[in-house]
Each structure stands twice: as structure tokens, then as C-alpha cells.
N, C-alpha and C positions, 0 to 999 in steps of 0.2 A: 472625701477630699478630692478636688479635681486638679488636673496637671495642665499647665501650659505648654503646647508643643511647639518647638521652633519649627520653621519651615525651611528647607534647604532644596533649591531647584524644584519648588512646588510639590515637595513631598514632605509630609509631617514625620518629624522625628519624635521617638518615644521619649519619655522623660528622663531615662537614664543616660541619655547622650547630650546632657548639659555640659557646655564647654566654658572654660574660664574666658573671660573677656580679654581681648588681645589690646591691652593698654596698661598704664602704670609707669613709674619711674624707671624700674629695672628693665621693663620691656622696651622703653624708648632708648635706654642706653645701649642694649644689645642691638637694636635696630640701626642705631647711629653708627656704631662699630662696623657692623656689616656693610652699611653704604659707604662709609668713609674709606674703607679698605677695598671697595669694589668686589666683595665677595658675594657668593650666592649660598643659599640654605635650602634643603629640602623642606624646611618648614613653610617657606613661602612658595616655592615652586610646586610642591605637592599639596598644597592647600591643607596642612596637617591640622587637626582639629586641637592639637596640644599646644599650639604656638602660644597662647596666653599664658599657661601654666609654665612651660619650659623657659620662654624669654624672661618671664618674671622671677624665675629662678635663677637667671643668669647664664643658662645653657642654651646651646643651639647645635643642630646637626649640619655641619658645613658641607656644601656640595661643590666639588671642584670639576674642572674640565668645562666650565661654562654651565649654560642653563638650557642648552638646546640638545636634544636627545636624538640619535639616529634610529631609534625604535618607537613604535607607537602603540604601547599597551594599552589595552581597553580600560584599565583601571586607574591609570597615572594621569594626574594633571600636569605634568611636565611638558613644556612644548616640544614638538617634534619638527625636524627640519634639518637643515645643513648647518652643522656647528662652525663657530669661529675656530681658529687655531688656539691651541693652549695658551694661556697667559704667562709669560715667563716670570712676572712678578707675583703670581698667585701663591707659590710657596712660602715666599717671605711674608706676603701680607697676611696669609692664614696664620703662620706661626706667630706673628706679633699679635694678632687678634686674640689668639688662644692666651697669650701672655697678659695682655692688658685685661682680659676678663677674668683671669686668675683662675683658670679651669684645672681641676685636678684631673679630670678625665674629659676626653672630647670624642665625638663621633664624626667621622669623615665618610662621606659617601661621593657618588659621581653619576652622571649621566652615562648612558652607554655611548661609547665612541668607537663604532664599527668602521669609521672612516680613517683611523689610525692603524698604522701597521701591527702594532701590539695591543690595540684596543684601549691605549693610554696607560699601560701598566708601568712604563718607564716614569712617565710624569706622576703617576700615583707614588712610586718610590722616592721621587724628589721631594714631593710634598711631605710624606711621613717622615723622612729623614730631617727635613728642615724643622718640622714641628718638634722633634725630639731633641734637636739640637739647641733650639731656643728654649724649650720647656722640658728639661731633663726629668723632672719629677712627674709630669703628666702622662697618665696612661691613655691609650688610643684604641678605639674601636674602628676598624675599616670595614665599611658595609660596601662591598664590591659587586660590580656586575660579573657576568659569567667568562668574560675574556675568551668567549667562544670555546671554552673549555681547554685551551692551550696551556698545559702545566708549566711550561717555560715562563710564560706570563703571569701566572698566578704566583710562581715562585718569587718574582720580582718584588711583589707585595709582602710576601713572607719574610723575604730577606731584609726588608726595611724595618721589621720588629714591632708591628702592632701586637698589643696584648690580646686583642680578640679580633677575629676576622668573621664577618657575617656575610652570608649570601641567602637571599630570601627565595623560598619556593613560591611564594605569594598565593598559591591556592593548590587545590588536590590535582592529581595526575589527570583526571578526567576532563577538567575544565582548563587546563593549562593551554591547549592550541587555541581556544577561543579567547583567551584573555591576555596571554603574554606574547608579545610580537618577537619572533626570531629565537625565542627561548624554548629549551626542551625539558621536561621535567627530568628525565634520566641524566641529562648533562649537568644540570644544577645538583643533582645528588652527587655526581662525580666530582664536581667542584669541591663540594663540602668534604667528601671523602679524602680527596687529595690533601686538603688543608689540615684535616685532622691526623692524616698520615705523618705529617711534618711536626706534630706535637704542639700545635697552636689551639687554643681555645676557639671552638666553632659555634656558630649561632646562625639561626634560620627563623623564618616566621611566615605565617599565612594570614589571610583575611577570611572572615566568615560572611555569609549573607550573599554569596554569588550562585547559590544552587547547590552547594556540596551536601553530601548526606553524612550522617554521623558515622557511619563505618568507614567512610572515605577519609574522615579526619583522623580517626584511630590509625588507619593504614599509613597515612602520611607521617604520623608520629613514629611508627615502627620503622619506616623507610629512613627517616632522619637518624634515629638512634642507631640503625644499622650502618649508616654512613659515618658514625662518630660524632654527630652533632650533640653538643652538650647543654646548649641554651635555646629555648623556643619560645617565641612571641606569638600571640593570637589576638587579634582585634576585628573590630566591625568595619567591613567596607562601606565607605560613603562615597557616593557618586559625585566626582569633581565638577561635572557639567552635564547638560543634557546630551552632550555628544558622547559621553562615556557609558559603559556598561550600567545598566539599571540594577538597583538593589533588589534581590529577590526576597530577602527576609532580614528583619532585624532580630538578632539573636539576643535574648535575654540574659542579664548578669548571671543568673543562677546557671545557666548553661555553660557559660565562660568559666565559672568557678569549677563546674564538674569537669570540664576539660583540663583546667589547671592541675587538679588532683590527679587526674588519670595520666597526664603527662609526667608528673613526678613519679608516679608508681611505675610507669613504663620505663623509667631510667634517666630522664633528663635531670641536670643538676639544678638548673633554674627554669621556671615556667612563668612568663607574664602573660596572663590571660583576662582580658577585660575589654569591654566594647571599645574603650578609647585608646587601648594600647597600640602603639607603632613601634616599628623596629628598634628605635633608640629610647623608648620609654624606660627610665630607670637603668640606663646603660651601665652606670657606674657600679652597680651591684654585680655585674656579670664578669668583671675582672677576675 
């Protein structure tokens, strides 16, 4: 049997990276709500391969504080530049969108806002509180930046009461300087450790295919567990454009399954490990 390979940026993709088409009635409904409420999603800004599946299921990962990031990570498709001031209508618009969509669980993330005094933490808290006020039965995962490691700012998000707080390592320690802009592996671990110390369920994730070694993946697992992380996601890196880091390797699904089992054996409560897994994939299961 022969396989048809999709082409992304002139690179052939293996057959297991087949993505659901981004179309359909439910997809269009989510798209219209996002556009009408002037919202942003990491689904679009980050070129997520699961946008078809998730939007057809009526879910989306909302991205607050605009769609322009102050950092320029080599893996991320989000635009880098000088962001606009936070939109004062965004908390209410997002809360209303969650209500219209009837979400039982929602994931909220943001660009990095190093231009703001607290990295946007106060605005984060406004958004989370408004979503909970309008949707008291909806649980929330907050996928946060590192806030430069300032515990006072991280605490603002914690105090707003999301059920899960996620912060991604993105890759193994050795590759972090080449891939993540302004971020540090140790600082991200400290962020996770602090959140865990406050009794909140913590979550993190990495991408494979950037040149990491197997033992480095296992070491990353151990570092996260030591920091108190309970939920771990592993997905395949896909190059957003020719200007981003190239894919070194497409890791086969069997290896992802091996990592999933090993992660559970090492102590994580949940491990989502599959080539198309992204941070918010099946997030409702992690509450």
C-alpha cells in the first residue's frame, strides 16, 4: 500500500501527520464568533495542525493581550513586534464567547508582553475573573508565559483561580537557548515549581523533532516531576515557515507511545503523547 504525503513548506510529511480539514459548520461557527468578538486564538496565530479537529468540536484556545509577541522564538508562528495596548473590552468579549460556545472547559493563553510592567499578569487576572463570573460552571486552563520568573506576577494568575496552570518548556535544556527567545530552562522549571507549591495543578509540554536525544527527553521528564508538574504533553514540531527552525526528525507514533508510557511510569498523572498533540489537546481531561 502506498501513502500520499502532504507537503508543508516544500517538505514531505509522513502519513501519520494527516490533519483534519479546517472546514465545516461547527468550524465556521467558531470562526465567526472569534471574528465577531475581535478575539485571537493560538489555533490561528500558531498555525496549529489541530484547528480543524478542535474547531469542529466547538473548542478553541483563546489568546489574550493581542497577537503580537515581544519575543521571537524560533519554533513559533506568532508575529513578533511592538504590541498594541491591551484591549479593555477583551475580558468581556472572551467571557461572552465562552458562554455562546457553551464551553465546559476553556484554555486561555497569551503572547509574551515584556513591554508591560508585570508582563500582563494583571490583565490575565482580569480576564480569568471575568470568564468565571460569566461562566461559573466552566473550568479554565491558563497557559501562561514565564512573567520573567517574578513570583508576585505569577501569583496574580493563581489568585484568579484557574483549575490548571500550564507553562511549556517547549524543548530539552540543551536546545533551549537556540529555540526559545529570552526564556531559560531553569526559570521555566522555577515557574512550574512555584505554581505547584501553591496547590494548583501544573502542566507543561515539549516538542520533538528539533534534534533532542532520547535520554534528554527522559531527563526533562524527571526535571518536571521534581518541580511538581502533573500533566505532560509531547508533540511533533512542525516548521511554521521557512524562516523558522527546520525539522530535524519526524518521530514515529510508536516512539510517542513509548514516551507516554514512560512518563506515566515516572510519575505524571496524565501524559498526552502523539505527533499531533499540542498544549491544549484534550485539555478538558486534565482538570
